[in-house]
C-alpha positions in Angstrom: 340.9 123.2 178.8 340.4 122.6 175.2 342.5 120.6 172.7 345.3 122.3 170.8 344.2 123.9 167.6 346.3 124.4 164.5 348.8 127.0 164.8 347.7 130.3 163.2 349.1 131.1 159.9 352.1 133.5 160.1 351.1 137.2 159.5 354.5 137.6 157.7 354.7 135.0 154.9 356.1 137.0 152.0 358.1 140.2 151.2 354.8 141.8 150.1 353.6 141.5 153.7 356.8 143.2 155.0 356.4 146.0 152.4 352.8 146.5 153.4 353.7 147.0 157.0 356.7 149.2 156.1 354.4 151.4 153.9 351.7 152.0 156.5 353.3 151.8 159.9 354.7 155.2 161.3 358.1 155.6 159.7 359.6 157.2 162.8 358.9 153.9 164.6 360.0 151.6 161.9 363.4 153.3 162.1 363.9 152.5 165.7 365.8 149.4 167.0 362.8 148.3 169.1 361.5 145.3 167.0 361.2 141.7 167.8 359.9 138.7 165.9 357.6 136.5 167.9 356.6 132.8 167.9 353.4 131.3 168.8 353.4 128.9 171.8 350.3 126.9 172.9 349.3 127.6 176.4 347.1 124.6 177.4 346.0 126.2 180.8 344.7 129.3 179.1 343.5 127.4 176.1 345.1 129.9 173.7 348.4 130.6 171.8 350.8 133.0 173.6 353.1 135.3 171.6 356.7 134.9 172.7 359.0 137.7 171.7 362.4 136.5 170.3 365.7 138.2 170.0 366.2 138.9 166.2 369.9 138.7 166.5 370.2 135.2 168.4 366.9 133.6 168.0 366.6 133.2 171.8 363.7 134.7 173.9 363.7 138.5 174.1 362.7 140.4 177.1 360.6 143.5 177.0 362.8 145.4 179.5 366.1 144.4 177.8 367.0 146.6 174.8 369.9 144.4 174.1 367.4 141.6 173.0 365.7 143.8 170.4 366.8 144.8 166.9 366.0 146.7 163.8 362.7 146.2 161.8 364.8 144.6 159.0 366.4 142.0 161.3 363.1 141.3 163.0 361.3 140.6 159.7 364.2 138.6 158.3 364.2 136.2 161.2 360.4 135.9 161.1 360.4 135.1 157.4 363.4 132.7 157.6 361.9 130.8 160.6 358.2 131.1 159.6 357.4 132.7 162.9 354.2 134.3 163.9 355.1 137.9 162.9 356.9 140.9 164.3 356.1 143.5 167.1 357.3 146.8 168.4 358.5 147.2 172.0 357.5 150.1 174.0 360.1 151.5 176.4 360.7 154.2 178.9 362.9 156.3 176.6 360.5 156.5 173.6 357.6 158.8 173.1 354.9 156.2 172.4 351.9 154.6 174.0 349.8 151.7 172.9 346.2 150.9 173.6 344.8 147.4 173.1 341.1 147.0 172.6 340.4 143.4 172.9 337.5 141.3 171.5 335.6 144.5 170.4 334.5 143.2 166.9 331.5 140.9 166.8 330.9 137.9 164.4 329.3 140.2 161.9 332.3 142.5 161.7 330.7 145.3 163.7 332.8 147.3 166.1 331.2 147.6 169.6 330.2 151.2 170.4 332.5 151.5 173.5 335.6 150.6 171.2 334.5 152.9 168.5 334.2 155.7 170.9 337.8 155.2 172.1 339.1 155.0 168.5 337.3 158.2 167.6 338.4 160.0 170.7 342.2 159.1 170.3 342.2 159.6 166.6 345.7 158.2 166.0 347.3 155.3 164.2 345.0 152.2 164.5 345.3 148.7 163.1 343.5 145.4 163.3 345.0 143.0 165.9 346.2 139.6 164.7 343.1 137.8 165.9 340.9 140.1 163.7 338.8 140.7 166.8 340.2 143.7 168.2 342.4 146.9 167.6 345.7 148.3 168.5 346.0 152.1 168.8 349.4 153.8 168.9 350.0 157.5 169.7 352.6 159.8 171.2 352.1 160.2 174.9 352.9 158.9 178.4 350.6 157.2 180.8 349.6 158.5 184.2 350.8 156.4 187.1 348.9 153.1 187.9 346.0 151.6 186.0 347.0 149.6 182.9 344.0 147.3 182.3 340.3 147.6 182.7 338.1 145.0 181.2 338.9 144.8 177.5 341.2 147.8 177.4 344.9 147.7 178.1 347.4 150.5 177.8 351.1 150.5 178.0 354.1 152.8 177.3 356.9 150.6 178.5 357.8 146.9 179.2 355.4 145.5 176.5 355.5 144.8 172.8 352.6 145.2 170.4 352.2 142.8 167.5 352.1 144.7 164.2 349.9 143.7 161.4 349.8 146.8 159.1 346.0 146.2 158.7 345.2 150.0 159.1 341.8 151.3 160.1 341.3 155.0 159.5 343.8 157.5 158.4 346.9 155.7 159.7 348.3 159.0 161.1 350.3 158.9 164.3 349.3 161.8 166.6 350.1 163.4 169.9 347.4 162.1 172.1 348.5 163.2 175.7 345.3 165.2 176.5 342.9 162.5 175.1 344.9 159.8 176.8 344.8 161.4 180.2 341.1 161.8 179.9 340.6 158.1 178.9 342.8 157.0 181.8 340.8 159.0 184.3 337.5 157.6 182.9 338.7 154.0 183.0 340.6 153.9 186.3 338.7 156.4 188.5 336.1 153.9 189.7 338.6 151.0 190.0 340.8 153.1 192.3 337.9 154.0 194.5 336.4 150.6 194.8 339.0 147.9 194.3 340.7 148.2 197.8 343.7 150.2 196.7 345.3 152.1 199.4 346.9 155.6 199.7 350.3 154.0 200.6 350.0 155.1 204.3 348.0 152.2 205.7 350.2 149.9 207.9 350.6 146.3 206.6 349.5 143.7 209.1 352.3 141.9 210.8 354.9 144.4 210.0 355.6 148.0 210.9 355.7 149.0 207.3 353.3 151.1 205.3 352.4 149.9 201.7 354.7 152.5 200.3 357.6 151.2 202.6 356.8 147.6 201.5 357.1 148.6 197.8 360.3 150.6 198.6 362.0 147.8 200.5 361.0 145.1 198.0 362.3 147.2 195.2 365.8 147.6 197.0 366.0 143.9 198.0 368.4 141.5 196.3 365.5 140.4 194.0 364.4 144.0 193.6 364.9 144.2 189.8 362.4 141.2 189.5 359.9 142.8 191.9 360.0 146.1 190.0 359.6 144.6 186.7 356.6 142.6 188.0 355.2 145.6 189.7 355.3 147.5 186.4 353.5 144.6 184.6 356.7 143.8 182.6 356.5 139.9 182.4 356.8 139.1 178.8 360.0 137.2 178.0 360.6 136.4 181.7 357.5 134.3 182.3 355.5 131.9 180.0 352.3 133.7 180.8 350.7 136.5 183.0 349.4 133.8 185.4 353.0 132.8 186.3 353.9 136.5 186.7 350.9 137.1 189.0 352.0 134.1 191.1 355.7 135.3 191.3 354.6 138.8 192.4 352.2 137.4 195.1 355.0 135.1 196.4 357.2 138.2 196.9 354.5 140.2 198.5 353.8 137.2 200.8 357.2 137.4 202.4 357.0 141.2 202.9 353.5 140.9 204.5 354.2 137.9 206.6 352.0 135.9 204.3 348.8 137.8 205.2 346.4 137.0 202.3 344.4 140.3 202.9 347.4 142.4 202.6 348.8 140.6 199.6 345.5 141.2 197.9 345.5 144.9 198.7 349.0 145.4 197.5 348.6 143.3 194.4 345.8 145.5 193.3 348.1 148.4 193.2 350.3 146.7 190.7 350.2 146.9 186.9 349.6 143.2 186.8 346.1 143.7 188.4 343.3 142.8 185.9 340.0 143.2 187.9 338.0 141.3 185.3 340.2 138.2 185.9 341.3 138.7 189.5 337.9 139.0 190.9 336.1 136.4 188.6 335.1 133.0 189.9 337.4 130.5 188.1 336.5 127.4 190.2 333.5 125.3 190.8 333.5 126.1 194.6 333.2 129.8 193.8 336.8 130.9 194.6 338.2 133.6 192.4 341.4 133.5 190.4 343.0 135.9 192.9 342.0 133.9 195.9 343.6 130.8 194.5 346.7 132.6 193.4 347.2 134.0 196.9 346.5 130.7 198.5 349.2 129.1 196.5 351.6 132.0 197.5 351.0 131.4 201.3 350.7 127.6 201.1 353.3 126.1 203.5 354.0 129.3 205.3 352.9 130.2 208.7 351.8 133.8 209.8 354.6 136.3 210.6 357.1 133.9 208.9 358.3 136.6 206.5 359.7 140.1 207.1 360.4 140.7 210.9 362.8 143.7 211.4 362.5 144.0 215.1 363.7 140.8 216.9 362.0 141.0 220.3 362.7 138.7 223.3 360.8 138.1 226.4 362.2 138.9 229.9 359.8 137.9 232.7 356.4 139.4 231.9 357.9 142.3 229.9 359.1 142.5 226.3 362.2 144.5 225.5 364.4 145.1 222.3 367.4 142.7 222.2 370.5 144.7 223.0 373.5 144.6 220.9 376.7 146.7 220.8 376.9 147.5 217.1 374.2 148.0 214.5 375.0 148.4 210.8 372.5 148.8 207.9 369.6 148.3 210.3 370.8 144.9 211.7 372.9 144.0 214.7 376.3 142.3 214.2 375.1 138.9 215.7 373.9 135.6 214.4 370.3 137.0 214.5 371.4 140.0 212.6 373.1 137.8 209.9 369.9 135.8 209.7 367.9 139.0 209.2 370.2 140.2 206.4 369.9 136.8 204.7 366.0 136.9 205.0 365.8 140.6 203.9 367.8 140.0 200.8 366.9 136.5 199.8 363.9 135.6 202.0 361.3 135.7 199.3 363.2 133.0 197.3 364.1 130.6 200.2 362.0 128.2 202.2 362.9 125.7 204.7 360.7 122.6 205.1 360.9 121.4 208.6 359.1 118.1 207.8 361.7 117.2 205.2 364.6 119.1 206.8 365.6 120.6 203.5 366.0 124.0 201.9 364.0 125.0 198.9 364.6 127.8 196.3 361.8 129.5 194.3 362.7 129.4 190.5 359.7 131.5 189.6 357.6 128.6 188.7 358.0 126.1 191.7 360.0 125.2 194.8 363.1 123.2 193.9 
């Protein structure tokens, strides 16, 4: 954990900077109301500055899945200039036709582009600009991503739920192209190996401790009271809702923990299917004892919980040496009209965010960062 360096100089510091971006960035995108200014916030844990999107209308934080927190290009640059913010960015969403590919740390100290990155730039052959760090590239084209797989090593790709910082420092022709065919090919090459070796499932495997398949866990979690939060995390949409991806990872593992009865193996297998999964970080040893980032994230999610403490749809009771389903005269929405049924309803809708500590005799609520 390094000391806090000086905040980087804003990319927008004059009208000339604004006009430069307006002149080179695809006009059809400049005209869309999908722009946000962003501020630089030091992340001591990660040892770097995070780019926090802001609502150009209000000055509060924006959310990458909330169009009402975005605005026009002119509004975004006006707030960025007036408040001396880091710069502006374009938000990709479900309803637009665009996809962004981020090539991270692909330019060496001598200014040479690494061969793997140059190959991607050449293959996609669409609007490309230098990233704010000066060490990577952003490529934007028209297209839609195939299901799953959003990050592999130094390559990220998104068509919704993320914003790309915009510099206007163009590389190449600066022409926006339809890249669907090339995008599909790149996606297959990047994620074919990770799908076959990373422990991802077909969706039919039963999750230990529950009668649910992976697909059923995802479906039920999506429909629960905190389903909107789960779906956003599952799609990798964390910016504006969490300070960093690490907090988002923790929040998703916490939800998956409840649905898998806090089984670390199953949390791991399910998390790998989400768009938050980054193999180069998840499987890397981050601690002196050899534990990986993924292991420690899961350990935090299951800490304080016992096996089979989470989702349990079929309340069974013993009678003599046999086991039978508890009888009840009426069953609505999958639960009996009994005290146990009411408890099951509470747990199904809110169980991932509630925890009772027997030692303290108190209830705690998860606020997405800690138990309080």
